[in-house]
C-alpha positions, 0 to 999 in steps of 0.5 A: 527527524528522530522519530523518522528512523523508527521506520528502519528499526532504530529506537528513539535513543539510538536515533538521537545518539547517531544524530548527536554523533553526526554533529560531534563527528568523533566523540567518547560515550561521555561527550555523547551523553552530555551532548544528548542528555541521555544517561551515559550507560544507555548511550553506551548500550545504544552505541553497541547496537548501532555498531552492530547495525553498521551505523557506528564504528570506533577506534581506541586512543590512549585506552579510551573508545572514540566513536565515529558515525557511518555515512547516512546512506547506510540508513538506506541500506538498512531499509533495503535490507529490511525490505529484502527480509520482508520479501523473503517472508512473504514468499514463505507466506504466499502458499499459505494465503493461496490456501485461504483464498481457495477456501474463501468465497465471500468476504467483506471489506469496510472503509476506504482502505477496504475499498482500495484493497478491492481495487488493488486486487482488480489490477493484480488479477490482470483481467478486464473489469466490468463495472455496472453503476459506477459512482460518479463520486468515486474519486471524491471518496478516494481522492488521488487513489484512482490516478495511481489505479489507472496508471497501474491498470494501463501498465498491465493492459487491463481494460475497463468497461463501465455502465453509468446511470448519470450524466456523461462524464467529461474526464477520459480514462486510459483503456476505458469504454463508457456507456450510459443508462437513464439517470433514473437508474442511478444508485449508490451501489456498483457491481464490479466484475473481474476474473472469477470475482464479483465486488458489490460496492456501496459507496455511501456506506463504504463497504464491499461484498466480494464474492469469488465464484466462477459461475456467479461471476459468469452470470453477472458478466451475461447480465452486464453484456445485455445492459451493455447492448441496451446502454448508450454510448 
């Protein structure tokens, strides 16, 4: 459990001191040092930091400090405070990222996390998504991810149109229309078109080429519309 507290910014020593103090309920620096096996001076420094964070308080009795732990719910409050600070930071960074986006026309992503980044971007964009050559093994590559993806997509009412070149899928997805081409046209490369972007995904090698260009996106949409009319329901 000590390591779990790292997520809210507590050091290993602070975590151990807080947990030992929870067990002791009320204790001096020496008692905590003995209980935890940590040097007395190190315990004292950790208690000072925990006091500042509102996780520990103390009273003086006969010129000795007795420390008591704050309610563990304070840990959640610290986590929320950290998130709020992060959100504030993100707001200040967003304009800089917008400038970067305007400059970027083609970017590359690799690996499963790279694929997720592109699919998250599709939902965030909020425009209908056209997929040419979708992989029937996509859910195996990104296990459990598409359940969340389709849920978020449905919440934002983002429609999905897919042209597969494989056997008919039995599984149904929300706000999704499917059409099929002969299996002889099946390939490991899929093209996703959304907004003013085109994502070319190689499912076997797990990389994506993401192109941001209105003219290119419109051209691919035109190609998609032609194939959609020829594909079978």
